[in-house]
C-alpha positions as CSV (number, residue, x, y, z in Angstrom):
1,M,99.5,18.1,-101.7
2,K,101.1,15.6,-98.1
3,K,99.1,18.1,-95.9
4,F,95.8,17.2,-98.1
5,I,96.5,13.3,-98.8
6,L,97.9,12.2,-95.1
7,P,95.1,13.9,-93.4
8,V,92.6,11.9,-95.9
9,L,94.3,8.6,-95.6
10,A,94.6,9.2,-91.6
11,S,91.0,9.6,-91.6
12,L,90.0,6.6,-93.7
13,A,92.4,4.4,-91.6
14,V,90.5,5.5,-88.6
15,A,86.8,5.1,-90.0
16,A,87.4,1.8,-91.8
17,P,86.7,-0.6,-89.0
18,A,82.9,1.4,-88.8
19,M,82.5,0.6,-92.6
20,A,82.0,-2.0,-94.7
21,G,84.2,-1.7,-97.9
22,E,85.7,-4.3,-101.0
23,A,88.9,-4.1,-101.8
24,R,89.9,-4.2,-106.1
25,V,92.3,-4.4,-108.3
26,E,92.0,-4.1,-112.4
27,A,93.9,-3.9,-115.5
28,R,93.0,-0.9,-117.6
29,G,94.0,0.6,-121.1
30,G,92.6,2.9,-123.4
31,V,93.7,6.7,-124.8
32,V,95.0,9.5,-124.0
33,W,95.1,12.9,-126.1
34,D,95.2,16.3,-126.0
35,G,94.6,18.9,-128.9
36,S,96.0,17.3,-131.9
37,N,98.3,14.1,-130.9
38,S,96.5,10.4,-129.2
39,E,98.6,7.7,-127.2
40,D,97.2,4.4,-127.0
41,F,98.0,3.6,-122.9
42,W,98.1,0.4,-120.2
43,G,98.1,0.4,-116.6
44,M,96.8,-1.6,-113.3
45,A,94.7,-0.2,-110.5
46,A,94.3,-0.8,-106.7
47,G,91.7,0.8,-104.2
48,Y,89.4,0.5,-101.4
49,D,86.2,1.6,-101.4
50,F,84.6,2.6,-98.0
51,D,80.7,2.0,-98.2
52,L,79.6,5.1,-96.5
53,D,75.5,3.4,-96.1
54,D,73.6,1.3,-98.3
55,K,74.0,4.1,-101.2
56,A,77.1,6.2,-100.8
57,F,80.6,5.0,-101.1
58,L,84.2,6.8,-100.7
59,G,87.5,4.9,-102.1
60,L,91.1,5.2,-102.5
61,E,93.0,4.1,-105.5
62,V,97.0,3.9,-106.5
63,S,97.5,3.0,-109.8
64,G,100.2,2.9,-112.7
65,D,100.1,4.1,-115.8
66,K,102.5,3.9,-119.4
67,I,101.8,5.5,-122.7
68,G,102.7,3.6,-125.6
69,S,105.0,5.8,-127.1
70,S,109.1,5.8,-126.7
71,G,110.8,8.3,-124.0
72,T,107.5,7.9,-121.7
73,K,107.7,5.9,-118.2
74,V,104.9,4.8,-115.6
75,A,103.6,7.3,-114.2
76,F,101.9,6.7,-111.0
77,G,98.6,8.0,-109.8
78,F,96.8,8.9,-106.1
79,T,93.2,9.1,-106.6
80,G,90.2,9.5,-104.4
81,R,86.8,8.5,-105.3
82,A,83.2,9.5,-104.0
83,G,80.3,8.1,-105.6
84,V,76.6,6.4,-105.7
85,K,75.3,3.1,-106.3
86,V,73.0,2.3,-109.2
87,L,71.1,0.3,-110.3
88,E,71.5,-3.3,-108.8
89,K,75.2,-3.7,-109.4
90,G,76.7,0.0,-110.9
91,K,78.9,2.3,-108.9
92,L,78.7,6.2,-110.3
93,F,81.7,8.1,-109.7
94,V,84.0,10.9,-109.4
95,D,87.5,11.6,-108.7
96,T,90.6,13.6,-108.0
97,G,94.3,13.1,-107.2
98,Y,97.2,13.4,-108.2
99,T,99.5,11.1,-111.0
100,T,103.5,11.9,-111.2
101,E,105.4,12.8,-114.5
102,P,105.0,10.0,-117.6
103,C,108.2,11.0,-118.9
104,N,111.5,12.3,-117.5
105,G,111.2,16.4,-117.5
106,C,108.2,16.1,-117.8
107,D,105.8,17.6,-114.4
108,G,103.4,15.3,-112.6
109,A,100.0,16.7,-113.0
110,V,96.2,17.0,-111.2
111,H,93.9,15.4,-112.5
112,F,89.8,14.5,-112.4
113,G,87.4,12.8,-114.1
114,G,84.4,10.2,-113.8
115,G,82.8,6.8,-114.6
116,Y,81.0,4.1,-113.8
117,Q,81.5,-0.1,-112.8
118,H,79.7,-2.5,-112.7
119,S,79.5,-6.1,-111.7
120,I,79.8,-9.1,-114.4
121,T,80.1,-11.3,-111.2
122,D,80.4,-11.1,-107.3
123,N,83.6,-11.0,-108.0
124,I,84.0,-9.4,-111.8
125,Y,83.5,-6.2,-112.7
126,V,83.9,-3.8,-115.9
127,K,84.9,0.1,-115.6
128,V,84.9,2.9,-118.5
129,A,85.8,6.5,-117.0
130,Y,87.0,9.7,-118.3
131,R,89.8,11.7,-116.6
132,R,91.5,15.2,-117.7
133,F,95.0,15.6,-116.9
134,F,96.0,19.8,-116.1
135,Y,99.5,20.8,-115.9
136,S,101.6,23.4,-114.7
137,T,103.5,23.9,-117.9
138,A,102.3,21.4,-121.2
139,S,99.4,21.0,-122.8
140,D,96.6,18.9,-120.6
141,L,95.7,15.9,-121.1
142,N,92.1,13.5,-121.2
143,A,92.0,10.3,-121.2
144,A,89.3,7.1,-122.1
145,T,89.5,4.1,-120.1
146,A,88.1,0.8,-120.5
147,G,89.0,-2.3,-117.7
148,V,88.2,-5.3,-116.0
149,G,88.9,-6.0,-112.3
150,F,88.4,-8.6,-109.8
151,K,87.1,-7.2,-106.1
152,F,87.2,-9.3,-102.6
């Protein structure tokens, strides 16, 4: 995984001065489920979107999320996203990355997903997203998320 993430981060850091973009932080919550169980979760994320042109963007995000049940811990996510700007204030995106283990003895997971982010004001946005977590030794999980954030 390091062989993939480090070159991507380095290339975006070199290209950043040439691209306009926006930083963002958000609080979020939602539900995570497998075939038979569901739990609430809460977390925070911070990211930066690089404008490729007036419609397309690439972004990076780090996050920390905690499932509400006992015996779990904060799972940290490292995510890249790509998308298009839609309407006047929206962003439609897909994302992928890696999330660390949510409990002792658990494995981390590769995740894929997508969502929509809509600006309410110049600095405040709301977001909805879906994400699927692929585990090698446990049942895969799904997550539906809603969040509110601040961009600057």
